[in-house]
Residue frames relative to the residue before (quaternion, step in Angstrom):
aa qw qx qy qz dx dy dz
X 1.0000 0.0000 0.0000 0.0000 0.00 0.00 0.00
X 0.2792 -0.7672 0.5564 0.1545 3.56 -0.86 0.97
X 0.7077 -0.4246 0.3495 0.4436 3.47 -1.40 -0.12
X 0.3203 -0.7547 0.5475 0.1674 3.58 -0.79 1.12
X 0.2059 -0.8150 0.5312 0.1060 3.55 -0.05 1.28
X 0.6274 0.5450 -0.3524 0.4303 3.58 0.93 -0.70
X 0.6684 0.4767 -0.2927 0.4902 3.59 0.96 -0.85
X 0.6310 0.5426 -0.3316 0.4444 3.57 0.99 -0.78
X 0.6977 0.4595 -0.2760 0.4753 3.56 0.83 -1.03
X 0.6125 0.5394 -0.3610 0.4512 3.61 1.07 -0.62
X 0.6649 0.4917 -0.3102 0.4688 3.63 0.96 -0.77
X 0.6212 0.5260 -0.3380 0.4724 3.56 1.14 -0.62
X 0.7244 0.4515 -0.2347 0.4651 3.58 0.80 -1.09
X 0.8102 0.1013 -0.0062 0.5773 3.55 0.90 -1.00
X 0.0803 -0.8538 0.5116 0.0527 3.62 0.30 1.15
X 0.4738 -0.6775 0.4370 0.3544 3.56 1.16 -0.52
X 0.6310 -0.5649 0.3807 0.3712 3.58 -1.22 0.61
X 0.6635 0.5089 -0.3413 0.4294 3.64 0.79 -0.81
X 0.6538 0.5028 -0.3195 0.4665 3.57 0.99 -0.71
X 0.6510 0.5141 -0.3110 0.4639 3.59 0.93 -0.89
X 0.6296 0.5277 -0.3176 0.4736 3.56 1.09 -0.79
X 0.6553 0.4824 -0.3086 0.4926 3.60 1.02 -0.79
X 0.6280 0.5297 -0.3462 0.4529 3.62 1.03 -0.71
X 0.6402 0.5169 -0.3063 0.4787 3.60 1.08 -0.82
X 0.6424 0.5199 -0.3179 0.4647 3.55 1.07 -0.80
X 0.6149 0.5626 -0.3339 0.4403 3.57 1.08 -0.68
X 0.6792 0.4808 -0.2722 0.4831 3.51 0.91 -1.11
X 0.6596 0.5303 -0.3136 0.4306 3.60 0.89 -0.92
X 0.6542 0.5237 -0.3003 0.4556 3.49 1.00 -0.95
X 0.6577 0.5018 -0.3142 0.4658 3.61 0.99 -0.82
X 0.6758 0.4986 -0.3124 0.4439 3.58 0.89 -0.91
X 0.6679 0.4929 -0.3087 0.4644 3.60 0.90 -0.93
X 0.6686 0.5002 -0.3130 0.4526 3.56 0.89 -0.88
X 0.6453 0.5330 -0.3103 0.4508 3.59 1.06 -0.82
X 0.6575 0.5075 -0.3085 0.4637 3.58 0.97 -0.92
X 0.6674 0.4816 -0.3023 0.4809 3.59 0.92 -0.89
X 0.6338 0.5343 -0.3194 0.4591 3.57 1.03 -0.82
X 0.6356 0.5263 -0.3222 0.4639 3.56 1.03 -0.81
X 0.6585 0.5027 -0.3087 0.4673 3.57 0.92 -0.84
X 0.6410 0.4952 -0.3230 0.4895 3.59 1.00 -0.80
X 0.6532 0.5427 -0.3024 0.4328 3.55 0.96 -0.87
X 0.6338 0.5281 -0.3296 0.4592 3.55 1.04 -0.84
X 0.6855 0.4937 -0.2936 0.4474 3.58 0.91 -0.92
X 0.7126 0.4449 -0.2576 0.4774 3.50 0.87 -1.06
X 0.6244 0.5407 -0.3588 0.4348 3.64 1.04 -0.76
X 0.6963 0.4299 -0.2969 0.4921 3.58 0.81 -0.84
X 0.5719 0.5739 -0.3731 0.4520 3.60 1.17 -0.49
X 0.6355 0.5408 -0.3254 0.4447 3.56 1.05 -0.73
X 0.7136 0.4095 -0.2299 0.5198 3.53 1.25 -0.48
X 0.3729 0.7597 -0.4627 0.2641 3.59 1.30 0.14
X 0.5236 -0.6364 0.4723 0.3128 3.52 -1.23 0.54
X 0.6480 0.5074 -0.2970 0.4842 3.56 1.32 -0.33
X 0.4736 -0.7120 0.4580 0.2430 3.55 -0.71 1.16
X 0.6432 0.5342 -0.3536 0.4193 3.63 0.91 -0.73
X 0.6494 0.5093 -0.3019 0.4772 3.55 1.06 -0.88
X 0.6485 0.5130 -0.3174 0.4641 3.55 0.92 -0.87
X 0.6622 0.5023 -0.3085 0.4626 3.61 0.92 -0.86
X 0.6566 0.5241 -0.3093 0.4456 3.59 0.93 -0.90
X 0.6833 0.4820 -0.2780 0.4728 3.57 0.99 -0.89
X 0.6389 0.5066 -0.3277 0.4773 3.57 1.03 -0.79
X 0.6313 0.5281 -0.3340 0.4593 3.63 1.03 -0.70
X 0.6243 0.5236 -0.3378 0.4712 3.60 1.01 -0.80
X 0.6689 0.4964 -0.3057 0.4612 3.61 0.84 -0.95
X 0.6635 0.5038 -0.3093 0.4586 3.56 0.89 -0.93
X 0.6787 0.5169 -0.2784 0.4412 3.62 0.90 -0.96
X 0.7481 0.4235 -0.2389 0.4515 3.55 0.67 -1.04
X 0.6523 0.5053 -0.3200 0.4657 3.54 1.07 -0.63
X 0.6810 0.4891 -0.2879 0.4627 3.54 1.22 -0.33
X 0.6484 0.4905 -0.3084 0.4940 3.57 1.36 -0.09
X 0.4397 -0.6961 0.4798 0.3032 3.65 -0.67 0.95
X 0.6137 -0.5689 0.3998 0.3739 3.60 -1.09 0.69
X 0.6649 0.5239 -0.3128 0.4307 3.54 0.86 -0.94
X 0.6378 0.5125 -0.3115 0.4832 3.61 0.96 -0.81
X 0.6647 0.5066 -0.3122 0.4517 3.59 0.91 -0.89
X 0.6466 0.5234 -0.3202 0.4532 3.60 0.95 -0.80
X 0.6865 0.4686 -0.2863 0.4766 3.59 0.90 -0.88
X 0.6265 0.5521 -0.3270 0.4425 3.55 1.03 -0.70
X 0.6797 0.4789 -0.2784 0.4809 3.54 1.04 -0.91
X 0.7565 0.4094 -0.2364 0.4520 3.60 0.80 -0.88
X 0.8046 0.2670 -0.1238 0.5158 3.57 0.80 -0.98
X 0.6786 0.5294 -0.3031 0.4091 3.57 0.90 -0.94
X 0.6738 0.4847 -0.2949 0.4734 3.58 0.88 -0.88
X 0.6554 0.4920 -0.3330 0.4664 3.61 1.02 -0.70
X 0.6491 0.5201 -0.3141 0.4577 3.57 1.03 -0.78
X 0.6904 0.4514 -0.2742 0.4943 3.60 1.12 -0.70
X 0.4808 -0.6865 0.4359 0.3280 3.63 1.19 -0.13
X 0.4496 0.7146 -0.4357 0.3121 3.55 1.23 0.36
X 0.7647 -0.1884 0.1672 0.5931 3.54 0.91 -0.99
X 0.1086 -0.7876 0.6039 0.0575 3.58 -1.05 0.75
X 0.3618 -0.7224 0.5423 0.2307 3.57 -0.76 0.98
X 0.0389 -0.7929 0.6073 0.0311 3.61 -1.06 0.66
X 0.6162 -0.5703 0.3957 0.3721 3.59 -1.12 0.58
X 0.0606 -0.7955 0.6028 0.0150 3.55 -1.02 0.85
X 0.3572 -0.6946 0.5722 0.2501 3.54 -1.33 0.30
X 0.0661 0.8022 -0.5888 0.0742 3.58 -0.75 0.98
X 0.8374 -0.0710 -0.0218 0.5415 3.55 -0.66 1.27
X 0.7084 -0.4597 0.2536 0.4717 3.56 0.97 0.83
X 0.6428 0.4850 -0.3360 0.4886 3.63 1.22 0.11
X 0.3414 -0.7278 0.5549 0.2140 3.53 -1.10 0.70
X 0.1762 -0.7714 0.6099 0.0433 3.47 -0.78 1.21
X 0.3107 -0.7769 0.5204 0.1704 3.58 -0.40 1.20
X 0.6422 -0.5269 0.3799 0.4070 3.56 -1.24 0.48
X 0.6774 0.5012 -0.3085 0.4413 3.59 0.85 -0.94
X 0.6370 0.5219 -0.3332 0.4593 3.61 1.03 -0.69
X 0.6350 0.5094 -0.3355 0.4741 3.58 0.95 -0.75
X 0.6703 0.4985 -0.3108 0.4534 3.60 0.85 -0.89
X 0.6412 0.5242 -0.3294 0.4533 3.55 0.99 -0.84
X 0.6565 0.5141 -0.3095 0.4571 3.61 0.85 -0.92
X 0.6841 0.4697 -0.2871 0.4784 3.59 0.84 -1.01
X 0.6697 0.5055 -0.3180 0.4414 3.61 0.85 -0.92
X 0.6722 0.4915 -0.2948 0.4688 3.61 0.93 -0.87
X 0.6269 0.5370 -0.3189 0.4657 3.55 1.13 -0.77
X 0.6596 0.5098 -0.3193 0.4507 3.59 0.88 -0.91
X 0.6650 0.5000 -0.2941 0.4704 3.52 1.02 -0.84
X 0.6743 0.4874 -0.2968 0.4687 3.56 0.95 -0.86
X 0.5940 0.5957 -0.3707 0.3936 3.58 1.05 -0.73
X 0.6288 0.5295 -0.3533 0.4466 3.62 0.98 -0.79
X 0.6896 0.4500 -0.2972 0.4834 3.68 0.88 -0.77
X 0.6478 0.5037 -0.3396 0.4597 3.61 0.95 -0.75
X 0.5869 0.5823 -0.3799 0.4148 3.60 1.02 -0.60
X 0.6772 0.4771 -0.2794 0.4855 3.53 1.01 -0.85
X 0.6091 0.5411 -0.3297 0.4770 3.57 1.09 -0.69
X 0.6757 0.4836 -0.2909 0.4742 3.59 0.90 -0.97
X 0.6433 0.5346 -0.3228 0.4429 3.57 0.94 -0.91
X 0.6606 0.5008 -0.2900 0.4782 3.60 0.95 -0.90
X 0.6627 0.5157 -0.3144 0.4428 3.50 0.96 -0.89
X 0.6545 0.4977 -0.3123 0.4758 3.62 0.97 -0.84
X 0.6790 0.4849 -0.2996 0.4626 3.61 0.92 -0.84
X 0.5950 0.5827 -0.3645 0.4166 3.58 1.18 -0.33
X 0.5766 0.5830 -0.3743 0.4332 3.58 1.25 -0.39
X 0.5226 -0.6757 0.4251 0.2993 3.54 -0.80 1.03
X 0.5095 -0.6800 0.4385 0.2929 3.54 -0.79 0.99
X 0.5995 0.5912 -0.3474 0.4129 3.56 1.12 -0.75
X 0.6475 0.5296 -0.3275 0.4393 3.57 0.97 -0.76
X 0.6394 0.5123 -0.3237 0.4732 3.55 1.04 -0.79
X 0.6632 0.5014 -0.3052 0.4643 3.60 0.96 -0.83
X 0.6252 0.5333 -0.3356 0.4606 3.57 1.07 -0.81
X 0.6553 0.5160 -0.3140 0.4535 3.60 0.98 -0.85
X 0.6609 0.4916 -0.3079 0.4762 3.59 0.98 -0.79
X 0.6240 0.5335 -0.3436 0.4559 3.61 1.06 -0.64
X 0.6583 0.4905 -0.3139 0.4770 3.57 1.20 -0.42
X 0.6118 -0.6066 0.3188 0.3950 3.54 1.32 0.09
X 0.3804 0.7322 -0.4707 0.3124 3.59 1.30 0.30
X 0.4367 -0.6662 0.5358 0.2799 3.54 -1.08 0.73
X 0.6890 -0.4547 0.3427 0.4485 3.62 -1.28 0.14
X 0.6623 0.4963 -0.3115 0.4670 3.62 0.96 -0.81
X 0.6632 0.4906 -0.3268 0.4611 3.60 0.93 -0.71
X 0.6138 0.5259 -0.3448 0.4772 3.60 1.06 -0.72
X 0.6653 0.5224 -0.3084 0.4353 3.59 0.91 -0.95
X 0.7682 0.4036 -0.1990 0.4554 3.58 0.79 -1.09
X 0.7662 0.3756 -0.2144 0.4753 3.58 1.04 -0.65
X 0.7623 0.3367 -0.1960 0.5168 3.57 1.12 -0.51
X 0.7555 0.4312 -0.2319 0.4353 3.54 0.62 -1.22
X 0.7252 0.4671 -0.2684 0.4287 3.60 0.55 -1.21
X 0.6650 0.5019 -0.3474 0.4303 3.71 0.73 -0.82
X 0.6989 0.4458 -0.2740 0.4876 3.59 1.00 -0.79
X 0.6645 0.5110 -0.3148 0.4452 3.56 0.99 -0.79
X 0.5401 0.6372 -0.3972 0.3801 3.58 1.22 -0.50
X 0.6366 0.5275 -0.3502 0.4403 3.61 0.93 -0.77
X 0.6920 0.4470 -0.2951 0.4839 3.57 1.06 -0.55
X 0.6670 0.5340 -0.2841 0.4349 3.56 1.11 -0.70
X 0.6230 0.6123 -0.3427 0.3457 3.56 0.95 -0.89
X 0.6869 0.4857 -0.3443 0.4169 3.67 0.69 -0.89
X 0.7149 0.3996 -0.3025 0.4875 3.68 0.71 -0.80
X 0.5793 0.5518 -0.3872 0.4582 3.63 1.13 -0.45
X 0.6523 0.5055 -0.3138 0.4696 3.57 0.94 -0.81
X 0.6414 0.5153 -0.3193 0.4702 3.60 1.00 -0.77
X 0.6538 0.5198 -0.3151 0.4506 3.52 1.04 -0.78
X 0.6457 0.5110 -0.3146 0.4723 3.58 1.09 -0.74
X 0.5844 0.5635 -0.3523 0.4656 3.52 1.14 -0.69
X 0.6805 0.4792 -0.2641 0.4874 3.53 1.02 -0.96
X 0.6088 0.5596 -0.3475 0.4421 3.63 1.11 -0.72
X 0.6052 0.5762 -0.3582 0.4163 3.61 0.97 -0.81
X 0.7237 0.4194 -0.2414 0.4920 3.55 1.05 -0.82
X 0.6211 0.5696 -0.3374 0.4194 3.60 1.12 -0.64
X 0.5422 0.6365 -0.3996 0.3757 3.58 1.17 -0.49
X 0.5328 0.6272 -0.4180 0.3847 3.59 1.19 -0.39
X 0.5788 0.5957 -0.3666 0.4191 3.60 1.14 -0.56
X 0.5893 0.5897 -0.3784 0.4023 3.61 1.13 -0.53
X 0.5082 0.6467 -0.4269 0.3759 3.59 1.18 -0.17
X 0.5606 0.6168 -0.3710 0.4095 3.57 1.23 -0.51
X 0.7544 0.3294 -0.2121 0.5266 3.62 1.04 -0.66
X 0.6841 -0.5616 0.2674 0.3809 3.56 1.21 0.51
X 0.4009 0.7000 -0.5011 0.3134 3.62 1.10 0.37
X 0.3638 -0.7622 0.4970 0.1994 3.57 -0.65 1.04
X 0.1973 0.7635 -0.5850 0.1896 3.58 0.40 1.23
X 0.7702 -0.4116 0.2139 0.4378 3.61 -1.23 0.17
X 0.6604 0.5147 -0.3385 0.4295 3.61 0.94 -0.69
X 0.6641 0.4877 -0.3133 0.4722 3.60 0.93 -0.84
X 0.6400 0.5262 -0.3131 0.4643 3.57 1.02 -0.87
X 0.6337 0.5251 -0.3269 0.4645 3.57 1.05 -0.80
X 0.6352 0.5244 -0.3244 0.4651 3.59 0.97 -0.78
X 0.6523 0.5065 -0.3087 0.4719 3.61 0.96 -0.82
X 0.6716 0.4961 -0.2972 0.4631 3.54 0.99 -0.84
X 0.6284 0.5427 -0.3398 0.4416 3.56 1.13 -0.70
X 0.6406 0.5391 -0.3279 0.4375 3.54 1.05 -0.69
X 0.7235 0.4087 -0.2498 0.4971 3.63 1.10 -0.52
X 0.7505 0.3829 -0.2232 0.4903 3.67 1.05 -0.61
X 0.2756 -0.7782 0.5079 0.2459 3.56 1.23 -0.47
X 0.5312 0.5832 -0.4275 0.4415 3.57 1.12 0.74
X 0.0205 -0.8654 0.5004 -0.0125 3.54 0.89 1.02
X 0.7090 0.4683 -0.2915 0.4394 3.62 0.64 -1.08
X 0.6736 0.4982 -0.3162 0.4451 3.57 0.87 -0.88
X 0.6809 0.4881 -0.2892 0.4632 3.58 0.99 -0.79
X 0.6470 0.4950 -0.3181 0.4850 3.57 1.08 -0.71
X 0.6016 0.5322 -0.3651 0.4707 3.59 1.09 -0.55
X 0.6325 0.5230 -0.3332 0.4641 3.58 1.00 -0.84
X 0.7016 0.4364 -0.3062 0.4727 3.64 0.74 -0.92
X 0.5947 0.5391 -0.3798 0.4599 3.68 1.01 -0.50
X 0.6591 0.4923 -0.3119 0.4754 3.58 0.99 -0.82
X 0.6181 0.5410 -0.3432 0.4555 3.58 1.05 -0.66
X 0.6586 0.4893 -0.3105 0.4800 3.55 0.94 -0.81
X 0.6264 0.5444 -0.3181 0.4584 3.55 1.09 -0.81
X 0.6507 0.5164 -0.2968 0.4710 3.59 0.99 -0.86
X 0.6466 0.5179 -0.3168 0.4619 3.59 0.96 -0.96
X 0.6969 0.4626 -0.2771 0.4727 3.61 0.83 -0.93
X 0.6314 0.5256 -0.3438 0.4549 3.61 1.01 -0.65
X 0.6272 0.5272 -0.3253 0.4721 3.59 1.06 -0.81
X 0.6883 0.4762 -0.2925 0.4625 3.54 0.88 -1.01
X 0.6117 0.5511 -0.3631 0.4362 3.65 0.99 -0.72
X 0.6397 0.5150 -0.3223 0.4709 3.57 1.04 -0.76
X 0.6608 0.5095 -0.2966 0.4645 3.56 0.91 -0.95
X 0.6445 0.5194 -0.3057 0.4705 3.57 1.01 -0.85
X 0.6625 0.5096 -0.3124 0.4514 3.54 0.94 -0.88
X 0.6516 0.5151 -0.3207 0.4552 3.60 1.03 -0.75
X 0.6410 0.5200 -0.3119 0.4705 3.54 1.07 -0.84
X 0.6602 0.4963 -0.3122 0.4695 3.59 0.98 -0.80
X 0.6070 0.5691 -0.3341 0.4427 3.55 1.10 -0.71
X 0.6747 0.4860 -0.2711 0.4849 3.52 1.00 -0.92
X 0.6596 0.5020 -0.3140 0.4629 3.59 0.98 -0.75
X 0.7476 0.3558 -0.2160 0.5175 3.58 1.17 -0.57
X 0.2485 0.8021 -0.5107 0.1847 3.59 1.23 0.50
X 0.6169 0.5710 -0.3517 0.4119 3.60 1.08 -0.63
X 0.6659 0.5054 -0.3082 0.4540 3.56 1.25 -0.42
X 0.6102 0.5491 -0.3369 0.4612 3.62 1.32 -0.17
X 0.5823 -0.6002 0.4142 0.3594 3.58 -1.05 0.75
X 0.7709 0.1432 -0.0633 0.6174 3.57 1.01 -0.94
X 0.3025 -0.8076 0.4757 0.1735 3.63 0.08 1.29
X 0.4317 -0.6739 0.5249 0.2898 3.57 -0.97 0.79
X 0.2247 -0.8074 0.5347 0.1084 3.58 -1.11 0.61
X 0.7581 0.2689 -0.1830 0.5652 3.55 1.20 -0.30
X 0.6440 -0.5006 0.4014 0.4166 3.56 -1.34 0.32
X 0.6487 0.5184 -0.3384 0.4427 3.63 0.93 -0.81
X 0.6467 0.5074 -0.3164 0.4735 3.60 1.01 -0.81
X 0.6092 0.5387 -0.3381 0.4737 3.56 1.12 -0.75
X 0.6636 0.4964 -0.3195 0.4595 3.61 0.89 -0.89
X 0.6488 0.5099 -0.3318 0.4571 3.62 0.94 -0.78
X 0.6411 0.5152 -0.3236 0.4679 3.61 0.97 -0.82
X 0.6620 0.5190 -0.3029 0.4480 3.59 0.94 -0.96
X 0.7474 0.4077 -0.2193 0.4766 3.60 0.88 -0.96
X 0.4688 0.6976 -0.4406 0.3154 3.59 1.25 -0.18
X 0.3988 -0.7545 0.4796 0.2041 3.58 -0.82 1.04
X 0.4795 0.7041 -0.4284 0.3015 3.59 1.25 -0.15
X 0.6405 -0.5419 0.3835 0.3861 3.64 -1.11 0.59
X 0.6324 0.5524 -0.3362 0.4265 3.59 0.97 -0.81
X 0.6796 0.4723 -0.3135 0.4656 3.53 0.89 -0.87
X 0.6088 0.5518 -0.3643 0.4384 3.60 1.03 -0.63
X 0.6430 0.5183 -0.3159 0.4671 3.54 1.03 -0.83
X 0.6657 0.5087 -0.3175 0.4442 3.57 0.99 -0.75
X 0.6875 0.4683 -0.2932 0.4713 3.54 1.11 -0.62
X 0.5178 0.6495 -0.4228 0.3623 3.62 1.20 -0.36
């Protein structure tokens, strides 16, 4: 049996409502996990820079522990392991008229916990990249610690944080496929179920691979535009709109390549 091009094109052109629903679930899971992971990373990242040794040690232990546990193991521990041990059991809930399944909740939390450890290091490096002299100058003007953090440190650290953050989200979009192990109906699990009934495994896996490729390509473009806007001060004629940022990012000229580097 050869590659069924007719079936492949049909799945591309008309994926069906269940597949589109699974695709939306994949993107939603990635976005929620990334947002929660960023929040965890901000807390832990600043904790790593705390003046108190106990807080620094606790945050460092969290980073060391979570980065050493595979995502797949963490997801299964949260969803099945904790229930088996009688510690906690996820259950379906209704939120804003939407049903959040137990497996979906466990997947989002597990991915967020894992991402939080990596975001903590990204945040810590971003904060440390801010020149110490600028912080001291802000304090000499009478700014409080919170004012220095929000007005001086975070705006400048953002330019350092955004590129690795974007790369992590790109990775997160693909890591969501691991949630299929605990029963989340995302595009990979649905593809496996369809393969069992149609016996078109290679065609369907090619379709899902292309979907992941499109998702990451879209995000790469969005990330590039964001970085272009953040680095507008480095360009001779700073961009002022999102459309101008997109044009600068997609420009094939050598100058634009240097700006994206």
